[in-house]
N, C-alpha and C positions, 0 to 999 in steps of 0.2 A: 282485395286491399284498396283498390281504386275503382270505384263506381263512376258510371256515365254520369250520374246527377251530381257528382263532386266536380266534374269539369265541364259540365255543360255550358254555362254562361260564361266562361273564361274567354270564349271565342266571339262573342257577339257584343252585347251593350255594356259600355263602361258604366253606365248608370241604369238600374233595374227599375226605376219609377216608372209607373205606367199612369200617370195622371193624364186628364184630357188635353192639357196643353203639351205634355211630352208627346202624346200620340199625333199630334198636329205637326210637330216639327221634327225632324230627323237629325238636326245637327247634334252632334255628340259634344257636350259641354261639360268637361272636366273642370274643377274648380282650380283657380290660381294659374291660368295657362300662360301668364305673362313672362315668366322666367325662361331662359333658354334652355334650361335642362327639359322642362315639362313640354315645351315645343318640340323639341327633339323626338321626345318619347312618342309623341302623337305622330310624328312622321314615321318612327320607327314601327309603330302600330299599323299605319296605313300600308308600309312597305310589307309588312309581314302578312298582310291580308291579301295584297295584290299579286304577290309573287312568293308565296311561302315555299322553303325547302321541303322536300318529302318528310313525312314522318315526324313533323314538328308543329306545335301550335302553342298559341301564348295570346294573352291579353290582360289588359289592367285589371285589378281587383275591385269590384264596387266603383266608389268615387274617388278612389285613391290612384291617381296615374303614376305614383312613385312605387306603387307595390304591384308586382304582377305574378300571376300564375300562370304555369306554363306545363305542357305535356310533351314528352319525347317517346315516341315509339321504337321499341327495339328494332334495330337494322334487321332485315332478312337475311336468312342463311348465316346467322351468328348466335352464338348462346343467349343472347339478349332477345332473339326473335320472338314476337308475340307479346312482350311485356309493353306495359304502359306506365311510365314512370313520371311522377309528379315533382315539380320544382317550384321555388319561389325565387323571385328575382326583387332585391330591396335596391332603389336607387336613390342618390342623394342629389341636391342642387349642384353638385360638382361635375354631373353627367353632361356630356361624354368625356369630359377630361379625366374623370376617375372612373373606375370599373364599378359595377354594382356588386353587392353580396348575394352570392347565388348558393343556394341550398336545396338538396334533394329532401322532398318530403317523403317519398317513397323509401324503405329500407334498401339500401345497396350494400354489396360486396364487391369492392374494387379497389385495386392498389392505390388509386388517386383520389379516393373519396373518403373523408372523415366519417367517424362514428355519428356525428351531428348532422351529416348530410354536406358539410362544407366541402369544395371542390378543390384540388391542387391543380391548377391549370395555369401555364405561363400567360394567357392572354388577359387572365383575370388579376395578375400580379405585374411583374416587372415588364412584361412584353405588351401590356395594354397601349392601344392607340385609340384616339377619338374617332377613327374610321369605322371601328367595330359598332354594328348596331344590334339589336336583340337577336334578330336572325342569325348573325355570325355568331353570336355568344351560345346560341343553343345548338347550332350546327357543330361547332368545336366541341361542345361537351357530347354530343350524339357521337362525334368521331372518337373522342376520348373513351367511350365505352368499349370499342372495339381494338383500340390500339393505346393501352395503357403505357405508362412509363414507370417501370419498377424501381428505377434508381431515383426517383423522388416520391418515397411512398408516404401516403397519408393513413394507409391500413397495413401495417408491417406484416401481417397474417396473410393477407390477400396478395401482397407482393411477393412474399417468399413461396406461396403455392404456385403463383404464376410463373415464377421463376424455375421452380424444382419439379412441380407436378402439374403441368399444363392440363392434363385430362381431369383431375380433381377439381382443378380451379374452374373448368368450363362446367361442371356440374353445378356449381353454386349459382353462376349467373342465371342457368336454365332454371333453377329453383325460383331465384328472384322473379324471373320472367312469369312463371306460371303463378306466383303470389299476385303479381302485379297486372294481371289479365283484368279486362273490364268484367264485372260480374254485375249488371243491372238487375235490379228485382224484376219478378214475373216476367222472366224471357223465354216462357215456354210456348208462345203463340208464335206463329210464323210471322206475323206482322212485326212483331217487336224484335224478332231474330234479324228479319231483314233491315229494318231501321238501323239496327247497331252495325250491320254491315255497311250500310249506307254512310253511316257516320264515320267508320273506320276508313273507308274508301275517300270519303271527302277530306279527312286530315291527312292521309297519305299522299293523294294526288288532286289536290285542289284545282279547280279550274281559276283562271287569273281575275281577280276582282270580286270573288265570291267567297263568303264565310258563313258557317251555320254550324247549330249544335242544339241538342235537346234542352228544353227549359227546365229548370228545378229538378224534381224527381219523376217528371213525366215524359217518356220517351215518345209519347205520342204527339206532344206540342213542341214546336221547334221554334226558335227564333234564328233570323238569318239577316245578313247584311249584303246588299249589292252595290258596288262602286260603279258610278257612272262611267262608261267606256271612254277612253282616250279619244281626243280629236272629233267630239260629238258635242250637242248642246247639253248633254247629261254628264259632261266631263267634270269631275271634282265632287259631285254629290255623293252623299253616303245615305242609302235608302234602306229602311228596316221593313222586315216583313215577318209574318207569323204562318206556319205551316201546321194544320190541324189533320192529323192522320186517325184512321179508324182501323178496327181489326180487320177490315176487309182490304188494306193495303197489302201487297202492291196490285191486287185484281182492281181497286177502284183508287181514283187519284185522291190527294189530300185537298183540303180547302185553303187556300193561300190568299192571303190578304197583305196589302201594304199597309203598314202602320203609319209610315211617312205619307204626307200630303203629297199627292201626284196629280199631275195635268198631262192625259195622255189620252189618245183616242179609245184605247182598250182597257181602261182601268176605270171602274165606277167610283163614285163619291165615297162609298164605305171601303175602299181600297181592294175589292174583288176584282179579279183579273179575268178578262175575256180572252182565253187563250186555247187553241184547239186542243193541245195534248193534255189540258185539264178537264176536257169535256169529252167529245166525242172521238177524238183522236188518241184517246189515252191507251198506253199499252204497259203491262207489267215489267216490260224492259227498262222502263225510266226510273231511275233513281233520284235521290234528292239533288246531286250535282247537275243532272240532266235538266231537273225541273227549273233550277236557279238560273242555269246557263240559257234556257229558253226564254225566261223572263228577261234576262240581261239583254238578250238579242232583241226581244220585243220592244223595249225601250227606243232602239234606235230604228226599228224597222216596223212601225205601227200598219194596222189594217184598218183604214178609214171606212171600208164597206162593211165592217161589223162593229159599230161604234157602242161603246159603253158610256162614252161621255162625247154628247153630241156636239157641244161647243169646241171641243179640241179637235174632233173629226172634221168639222168644218174648218175650222181654222188651218188645220194641217193640208186641207185640199185646196183652199182658196189664197191663202196667205202665208206660205211657208215661212216668211222672213218673221213676221209677227209671232207665229208658233215657236220658232226657235228662240226668239228673244224671252218669251214667256217660259220656255224651258230652262233656259239659262239662269233667268232670274231665281226659278225654283231651285236649281241646282246649287246656286250660290248661298240660298237659305239653309240648304242641306250640307254644307261644306263643314267639316270640323277641323280641316288643317289647312293652311295656306299651301296652295298647290305648288307654287314655284319656289324652290328654294334658292335664297339670294344666291346669284351668281358670284358674287364678289368675296363670299365669305369662304375662308379655308378652313378645313378641318384640323390641320395641325398648329394651332397656336400655342399648344403647351409646350414649354421648354422642361425637359425632364431633368431631374436632378441624380446625375450619376456622377458620384464622387463630389469633392468639393475642394476649395483652396487652391494651392498650386497645381495639383494634378489636374483639376478641371481646366484651369487656364491653359495648361500644356496640351492637353487633349484638344481644345479648341484652337489653339495655335498651330497645332500639327494639321488640323483639318482644313484651316485657312490655307496653309502653305501647300498642302496637297492639291486642293482644288484649284488655287491660283496657277501654281506650276503646271499642272496636267492640262488645263484648258487654254491658258495663255500660251503655252507652247503648241498646243494643237491648233489654235487659231493662226499662229505663225506659219504652221506647216499647210494648214488649209489655203492661206493667201499666197503661199508659195506655189503650191500646185495649180493654182487657179490663174497665175499671172507670169509664172516664170517660163522662159523657153529653154528647153532641154536639149542637150547635144549639140554638134556642130551645125546641124542642120536647122537648129533653133525652133523646133516645133513645140506646139503648146499641148498640154495634156486636157484635151477636149472632153473627156468623159468623166466628169467630176461626179456623176451619180454613181459610178464604179466605187467611189468612197464608201458610200452607204453599204453595197454589198461587203466590202472589205471589212468594215466596222461591224456588221452583222455576224461575220463568221468569226472574226477574233473575239467578240462578246459572247456569243454562243459557246465557244470553246472555254472561255474564261469562266463564264456561270457555271457550266458544268463540272469544271474543276473545283470551283468554291463549294458547290453542293456536296460532291463527293468527299471533299476534305472535312467540311465544317457541319455540315448538317447531319442531325442524328435521326431526323424524322424520315419515316420511310413513305408513308402515305398522309393523305389529308389534304395536300395542296390542289390547286386548280388543275384540272386535266389540260394537257397540251393543246387540244383543239378549241378550248375557250379563247385563245387569243387570235383566232383567225381574222376577226373584224378589226381590232385594234392593229394587227399587223398591216392591213392594208393602208390604213391612214398613217401608221407609223413608217411606213415604206414610201407612200407619195411625199408626204409633209416634209420631211428632211431632204428628200431628193430636189423638191422645189427651192428650199431655202440654199441648198448648196450650189444648184444652178444659177441661183441669182447672182452669183459672184461672177459671172460671164458679163453681167449687164452694168453691175453697180460695185463701187469699192468696198473692202471689207469693213471699214468703220460705218460706212452706209448701212451695210447689211446687220451689222451687230445693233445698230441703233433702231432701225426697223424691227427687228426681232425683239428688242426691249419693250415694244409698245403693246404688249399682250393684253393689258386692261382695256384698250380701246374696242376691240370687236367685242369683248365681254360685257362692257357697259352698254354698248350700242344694241347688243341683243337683249340686254336685260331691261333697257329703257323702252325701245320700239317695239319689241315683240311681247315681252312679259309685264310690261308696264311697272316694273319695280323703280321705287323712288329711292335714289342715293343721296347722300348728305352732301352739302356744299363742299366740305375738304375732299370728298371723294371725286366731285366733280373738278375741283380745282386741279387735282392729280392727274385726271385724264386730259384737262386743257394744256398742263404744261407739257406734258408728254406728246400729245398731238400736235400742239403747236410747234414744239421743237423738231420733231420729225418731219413735219411738212416743210418747216422753213429750210431745214438742212437739205431736204430734196430739191427745193425751189433755187436754192443758192448755186451759183456756178462752180463745178468742181474743177479743180486745177488740171492743166493740160497734161502735167506729168502723170497724174493719177490716171487720167483717161487714155494715155498712150499704153497703160498696163493691160487695161481691159480687153477681152477678147472681142466682145460686141457691145460697145456702149449703147445702153438703151434704159434711161432711168425708170420711166413707167413701167416697163416690163419686170425690170429688176424688183422694184418695190412691190409691184402686183405679187410676184411669186413669194416674196417674204410674207406678206399678209395671208396669202393662201396656206403658207407653212404654218401660220399660227392658227388659222381655223382648224387645219387638221390635227395639228397638236391638241387642241381643245378637246375634239372628239376621243382622240387617243387617251389623255388623261382621264377623262370621265370613265372610259371603258375600263381602265385599269383599276379605278377606283370601285367600280361596279363588281369586278372580279374579285379583289381583295376582300369586300363585304361578304360576298357570296361563299368564298372559299377562305376563311379566316387563317388557315394555318399556311397560307400562301405566303413564302418570304420574298423579300425583294429579288433574291437570286432566282427564284422561280419565275417572277415576272420577267426578269431579264432574260432568262433561257428561252421562255415561251415566245416574247417578242421577237427576239433575233432568230429564233428558229422560223417563224413565218417570215420575217423579214428576208431571210436567206431564201427561202422557197420562192418567194414572190419575186425577188430580184434575179435569181437564176433563171426563173421562167421568162422574165422579161428580157434579160440580157443574152441568154443562150438559148432562148426558145426557138431560134432560126438560125439558118447558116451565117448570115452577115449581121449578126447580133453586136450591140455596142461592147459586150464582155469580151469578145474576141479581139477586138480592136485595143480594148484597154489593156489586156494581157500581152499583146503584142508589143504595144507601146513601152510596158514595163520591161520587157525581154530585151528592147533596143536601148533603153534607158535606165539602167539598174539604180541611178540616182533617185528617180521618180519612185520605183518599186520601193525603196529603203525609207523615203518620206511617207509613203502610203501606210507601210508597215508602223511606223513611229506614230502616225497620226491615229492609227486604231488603238495601239498600245495606250497612248494619252487618254483616249476615250473611256476604256476599260478601267484604267486605274483610277480616273476622275470619278467614275460611277462609285468604285468603292468608297472614296472619301465622302461623296455625297450621301451614301447610305450610313455611314459612320456619324455623319453630322446630324442627320435627322433623328437617328435613334438615341443620340447621347444629347442633343440640345434643341430638337424640334424644328420644324420647318421655317419658324421665322428666322432663326439664325442662320438656316441654309440659304433663304431668300437674300439675306443681307450680304452674305458672303459671295453668292453668284452675282448679285447686282454690281457690287464693287468690282467684281472681277471683270465684267464687261467693261466698264469704264477704263480700267487698267489695259486691257486689250486693245481699246482704241487708242490709247496714248502709245503703246508699244508698236502699233502699227503705223502710226504716224512718225514715230522716232526711228524705228529700225528698217521698216518696209518702205520709207520714202513716200507716203502718202499724206502730204503736206495739207493740213486744214487752215482755213482763213480764220481771222479773228471773230468773225460772224459764225462760221461753222462751230468754233469752240464754244461760242455762246449758245448755240443750239444743243450742244452735246451737253452741257452744264444745266441747261433747261430741262432736257428729258430726264437726267439723272437727279436733278432736283425734285422733279415730280415722283420718280421712283422711291427716293429716300423719303420723301414726305408720306407716300403711302405704307413704307416699313414704319415709320413713327407712328401711323395711326393705327396699325396692327399691334404695335408694342403698347400703345396707351389703352387698347381695348383689352389687352392681355393683363396689363397692371390693373384695370378695373375689375376685371374677374378674379383676380387673385385677392384684391381688397375685400371684395364681396365675400369670397370663400372664408376669409379671417373672421369677418363679422358674422355669419351664419353658422 
């Protein structure tokens, strides 16, 4: 049913043109790449090639970036094992704000797949989010094959059979898998059989930054793409090759040539490659993946003693700086995608329409009240624990980082309960171990933020932590060369100026007397380190959500707090006199502090519920607006209730910071309005 020639070029060239000009330049040039949807699809393609999920392949069709072909290989040890199932994905200019239309081309028998190949999948309907990319879509569909939902049937016969006669149902997918096996022509020779194994292996377990497939109807001629390795002069380049095999393969190596123009000591002018494993060091054990991986390594580790390009070899040996500059220039010619995604753009600009009229207003008001009450009261408790003297002995609670451990434990239990009560999904989310790296930064960052309360006042801490845009734009401008608009620079100037001036102004003696160890530079430094760690945590969570699209907010909450609990327990109880023992002893002697800690943790868990609800119903823009205004109110509450008087100049700084944040929200809203008007006109 599905021949290799049908899917061969789906994985390599967007444009099959073989003109001489096209041979000289490797830049992929899809038409009309000015729209956000097309730029995002090119990023999806690059991401799919650099880090593809196992058993999935996809690429744009011909010159149309909006229409994709894809292949899903049936998961091992399932009734679908061995099948090769073809799909199409039709995108619109609303992507990623709206999902694509996805259909199976292969004939399928599944409870959630209609007769015309359409798929009944929540993330393609009401659960869609702009964070999902093509890899996430295909991964979700692959998971759906083995984990159908008979309660939402698209094929009533399949749903009934799945529920009533599982054994008979499993026979049908096995039949579909047998029909959908690759059946290339003239596959009787050992070379052709071996090449088909190589192709299957390359699709199921591809090395990073490598893609390849047979060309047209010829299994003996392959097209391939190598992406320049990160953090090298070749970074960002997209280099095309051809591999010509003979019937002697794998006993003899293929003839490999670069189609892209190259400047390298071991690559000839005609694109041929001087590489030992393609000559005297060849072994039948090498497959296509090994060949392409070796060539990718050769780019960064040339051998000038065996030159194919004498000029490149001389420059590499005598003037490495000029050589790298020449290679970077070549890589920039071969770029098809702007490598650095703008750090200032947020994925959740879309406000979803769940309900309308009075009900929608009521739900929004409920979310605002929930977020404000939970986090404002949590701020009051946090300030109390950091400044209050407990008991007759007037001791301070010095172990503020213990609050993070307590918060981790409560949120871990809370998220586990919510998953058990509300989640109907059994599998498909991110494995628990994937959160280990994000758990480290999520443990260190908040600990620094809360420890800052020993050195600066609560209003100062809130103000400093509101300036997240400053390190983001600094990194974007200085490291990645991103150009921001004047209004965006104005927002950052207002926030940076407000925070800096607030820090330089004299703090009232009453506020200083409440601090355990007054030290403004250290306190602000801890806050900015907290922001830096939070940035890494958020990026890692986004990556996990994209890789495992069935991962819910509760899954993330569970995984993050599991690792946070593990790390904090090791840090606080890993030795006989750890801070955790002292914190527990303090709570035993001062039950009032223990109650404050418990309420602090419950406020955090409840607040997370309202944030999840707000994002799912109204989008991240509404959530950003609510949380930003909440911070301003927290400063007012701290000044009025907790006795942290601010001077008129300090209030001016507060207004300055929140004016910048409000203007940033307005810019996002205006961008959203333009996007919505554009949808209506297209």
